[in-house]
N, C-alpha and C positions, 0 to 999 in steps of 0.2 A: 372536442374536449378543450376547455379553457385551462391550459396547463398552469398559467400563472396563478389563477384563483385556487387551483388544486394545491400548489405548493404553499400558498398562504394559509389555506385551511389546515394542511398537515402540520405546519409550524404551530398554529394555534392549538391543535389537538395534542401536540407533543409537549407543549409547555408544562403540564403537570409533572413530568418526569425530569425536567431540567434541574441539574444539581444532584440528582441521584447518582451514587457511585463516588469515585475518588479520582482526582487528577493524578497524573504520573509524577508524584513528588519525589521519587527516587532519582529522577533527573532534575537537579536543582533548578535549572533554567525554566522548567515547566511547572514547578511547584506553585508559582504565584498566578497562574492563569485562572481567570474567573470560571468556575465550573458551570455557571448558568449561561454562558455564551452558546449561541446556536446559529448555524447557517445551513442552508439547503440550496443546491443548485442542480439544474438539469440542462445539459447540452444535447441537442437533438441532431439527428442525421441531416435534417433539412436546414440546419444553420441557426436555429434558435438557441439562445443562451438565456435562461431564466433563473431567477433566484429569489430568496427571501431571507430575512434576518441578517446574520453576519456573513453572508455568502461572499462578500468581497473583502473580508478581513484575513490577512495572511496568518497562517498557523504552521506549526512544525509537522511536516507530513510523516516523519518517522518511517514505519515499516511499509507505508504505501509506496515508498520509493522502490521497494523490492520488485514490484510488478514491472516497472520500467527498466530496471537493471536486468531482470530476467529476459525481457523482450529484446534488449540490445544484444545480449549474448546469444540468444537463440537466432537472431537475425544473421549472425556470423557463423555460429557453430552448428546450428540445427540439432539433430538428435545426439550429437557427440556429448553435449553437456550432461545428459542423463547417465553417463558412465560415472559421473562424479557426485551426483546428488539424486535422491529418490523422488517419487511423486505421490507418496502415501501420506494420509493424515497422521499427525504425530500422536494425538491423544494425551500429550504432556504439555506443560508450559513451554512457551516459545523459547525460553533460555535454558532449557533442561540440559544438564551435564550428564545425568544418569543415562538417558536414552542414547546419547552419542557414544558413551563408553561401552554400553551394552552392544551397540551395533558397529563397533570397531572403527569409529570415526567416519562412517558414511551417513551424512545427514538425511533425515527422513524425507524432507521436501525443501524447496528453495525459499520458503517463506518463514520458517523458523530461523532463529539467528544463525545457527551453525550453517544451514544451507545457504543463507544469504551471504555469509562470509566466503563460501566457496564460489558463489556466482560473482561476487565482487572481485575475488582473486582472478577469475578468468577474464573479467572485463578489463582489469589492469593489464593483463598480458596482451589483450587484443588492442587496447586503445591508449595505454600509457597512464593518463590521468583519468581515473574512472569517474570521479565526481564532476569534473569539468565536462566530460562527455555526456553525463546524465543531465546536467543543467542545460547544456546546449540543446539536447533533444527536447526537453520539456519546454524550453522557450520557443523552439521551432514549431511545436505543436500548439502551444497555448498563447503565443505572442511574446514579443521581446519584453523582458523584464518580469515575466510571470513567475519565474523561479530564481531563487538565489540561496546560497548556503548562509545560514544564520551563524556567524562565527561564535557568538556567545553560547548558543545551544551546543555547537560542536565542541567547544572547550569544556562545557559542562558534561557532555557525554564522555569525553576522554578522561576527565577527572574521576568519574564514578563508574567507568566501564570495566570494572574488574572481572565480572562474569564473562563478558564478551571476550576479554583478553584470555581468560582461561579456556574458553571454547576455541579460540584461534590457535592457541598453543597446543591444545589437544589435537586439533585437526592437523597441524604441522607435524606432530609426532607420528601421525599415521600417513604422512606424505600426501595429504589432501590439498595442501597449499603449495603453489609454485613460487610466489613472491614472498618477500620478508614479512613476518607477522606484523611488525609495526606499520609497514606500508599498507597492508590490507586493512588493519584496524582504523587507520586514519581515513582511508577512503570510505570505509563503512560508516564511521561516525559522521563524516561530511555528508554522505548521501541521506542519512537519517535526519540530519539537521536542516535539510532544504525547507524553506518556507514558501508556501503557496496559498492561494485562496481556494474555496470550493469551486468558484467559477473557473479558475485556471486548471485545476485538477480534472474537472469534468471534460474540459476541452482537450486536455493533453491525452486522455485515455480513449478518445473517440476512435482511434485506429483499431481498438479491440472490438468495438461495436460494428466496425466497418470491414471486418475480415482481413485486417492487416494493412489497409490503405491509409496512408498518412494524410495530414491536412493539405499538403501540396499535390496530392493525387498520386504520388509515387508509392511503391509497395515496400513496406518494411520487411514483411515476411509473408509466407503463403497463407491462404485461407485455413489450411489444416493446422498450421502452427498457431494461428490466432485462436482456433478452437481449443488447442491444447493449453494455451495460457489461461483461457477462460475456465477450462475444466479444473485446472489446478487451483485457480482462485476459488471456485465453488467448493472444492473438497478440503482445501488447506488454508484459505485466505484469512480466516478469522480464528486462527490458533486452535485451541482444543474446544472451541464452541462452534466449529464449522457445521456440524450437524444441526444444531439449533438454529443457526443463521439460515441454512438452506430450508429448514422447516418453516421459519417465520417469513423470510424474504423471498427465497426462491430465485436468487440471481447470483452470478459469479461476483464475489466481493473481496475487498482487501481492506483491513483496518490498520490503524497505527495508534500508538499509545499517546500521540498528541491529540487524539479525539476524532481524527478524520476517519471517514468510511466511504469507500469508493465502490460503486456497483455498476456492472455492465448490463445494458439492455440491448442484446444483439439485434442489429438492424434498426434499432430505434434511437439509441443514444446512451448517455452516461449520467448517472446520479452521483453527487457527492454531498455528504452531510458532515457537519462538524459539531461535536458536543464534547468538551474536554473531560467531563466526568465519566470514568470507566467502570465497567463491571469487574468481577473477579478474574475474568479471562483476559482483560486488557482491551475490551471492545467498548465503544461509545454507547452508553445506555440510551441517550436521546437519538443517536444516529440509527441504531437498530430499530427503535420505535418508529422513527420517521419513515425508514425504508419499508418496514412492515406495512405501515399504513398506505404508502404509495402503491405497492404491488397489490394490496387487497382492494384498493379503490379502482385501480386501472385494469387489473388482471394481467399486467405486463410482467410475467415471470417466465422462466424457461420450462415451467411444468404445466 
């Protein structure tokens, strides 16, 4: 299979939907991003890194960072983390306060904002500076300079992050956070403001396609733990549209409101698409379309 030609064909076929949806303008720093930008990258287990379009243009990874934060905590804590956060799909918007109140401060899963705040809190306890630890990990997997915190986006997140602050304070009121709320929020805003390319993200996530083995051949965590991260991505990684994503794409995936969309091809590689215009659930319209076309053409899904 000529993978480069395949990616080029998919980009061409995806072009009609570019611009459909809306950029995440509630984060001021993302409001001016061109909604018609598009990139698609594939990193394979045999060392190929291919792409098309804006695949080497940095963008704000936003909630895709939650996959890597979760992995770093599981690598140290193992099953203990699941005493603090659930593993079930939310069925509600990713920043829902109602669900958190109804469930007495126990987040439904680690990929909604409340759950990610709890995971970030734990990474702070384990490592001290959570965002520094995360950036170091991403650069180790994808190459030096592949990831950095975009300070302008982080400031924008903090300025308008009232709902996340409300979630954090509610979690603290139920003793779900160990560290000070302001410390957790800053680390959370920083991690969501990391800038990377499709190329870098695809390379950084290869350990999930390779059963927990990192780029240098060392093991981050067990084969079983890699399976568990992938399973939570499949059921929870695209917010309250996870069922539709599984139906269309058939891969573990994680989206971010910066327009990024990461998908794991177990034992084959990692796909990353970027299309800033989002659907009503916060997922990239062009990204879902492209990944749907990829798995349809190749048959490379988990089903």
